[in-house]
C-alpha positions as CSV (number, residue, x, y, z in Angstrom):
1,M,8.9,81.7,29.2
2,S,7.1,78.7,28.0
3,K,6.5,75.9,30.4
4,V,8.7,72.9,29.7
5,K,7.5,69.5,30.8
6,L,10.3,67.5,32.2
7,S,10.0,63.7,32.3
8,P,10.5,62.1,35.7
9,N,14.1,61.2,34.9
10,Q,15.1,64.8,33.9
11,K,16.6,67.0,36.5
12,L,15.5,70.7,36.8
13,L,19.0,71.8,38.0
14,I,22.0,70.3,36.1
15,R,25.7,70.4,36.7
16,I,28.4,71.2,34.2
17,P,28.9,67.6,32.9
18,E,25.1,67.3,32.3
19,L,25.1,70.8,30.7
20,A,28.0,69.7,28.4
21,A,26.1,66.6,27.4
22,L,22.9,68.7,26.7
23,L,24.9,71.0,24.5
24,S,26.9,68.2,22.8
25,L,30.2,69.7,24.0
26,S,33.1,68.6,26.0
27,V,33.2,69.5,29.7
28,T,36.4,71.5,29.0
29,H,34.8,73.5,26.3
30,T,31.7,74.1,28.4
31,Y,33.9,75.5,31.2
32,E,35.6,77.8,28.6
33,L,32.3,79.1,27.4
34,M,31.2,79.8,30.9
35,Q,34.5,81.6,31.8
36,T,34.2,83.8,28.7
37,G,30.6,84.8,29.4
38,Q,29.1,82.9,26.6
39,L,26.7,80.8,28.7
40,P,24.0,81.9,31.1
41,E,24.9,82.4,34.7
42,P,24.6,79.4,36.9
43,T,21.3,79.5,38.9
44,A,22.9,78.2,42.1
45,T,26.2,77.3,43.6
46,L,26.4,74.5,46.2
47,G,30.0,74.3,47.5
48,R,32.0,74.3,44.3
49,A,29.2,72.8,42.1
50,R,27.6,75.2,39.8
51,L,24.0,74.4,39.0
52,F,22.1,75.5,35.9
53,D,18.3,75.7,35.4
54,R,17.6,73.4,32.5
55,R,14.6,75.6,31.5
56,L,16.8,78.6,31.2
57,I,19.4,76.7,29.2
58,E,16.6,75.5,26.8
59,L,15.4,79.1,26.5
60,W,18.9,80.3,25.8
61,I,19.2,77.7,23.0
62,D,15.8,78.8,21.6
63,M,17.1,82.4,21.5
64,G,20.1,81.4,19.4
65,C,22.7,81.1,22.2
66,P,23.4,84.8,22.8
67,S,26.1,86.0,25.1
68,Q,25.4,86.0,28.8
69,E,24.9,89.8,28.8
70,K,22.6,89.8,25.8
71,F,20.6,86.8,27.1
72,E,19.9,88.6,30.4
73,K,18.8,91.7,28.6
74,L,16.5,89.8,26.2
75,R,15.2,87.7,29.1
76,K,14.3,90.8,31.1
77,G,12.8,92.5,28.1
78,K,15.4,95.2,27.7
79,K,16.8,96.1,24.3
């Protein structure tokens, strides 16, 4: 994975509303994509908040937005 330099105002872990903004999608549609396995798994859960690693989301985008299952296989080097 390439090293992504974050500016001081960018968070490493982002919540669903920030993820939706990053993807230029509505929050509702982002939840739908998450529930159908079309987004990477959240990196952490704090209470009910799901947190996504911004670097993994950027890698997922660079890979062409594959399904969650395919993304994990590609990321771990499996075919």
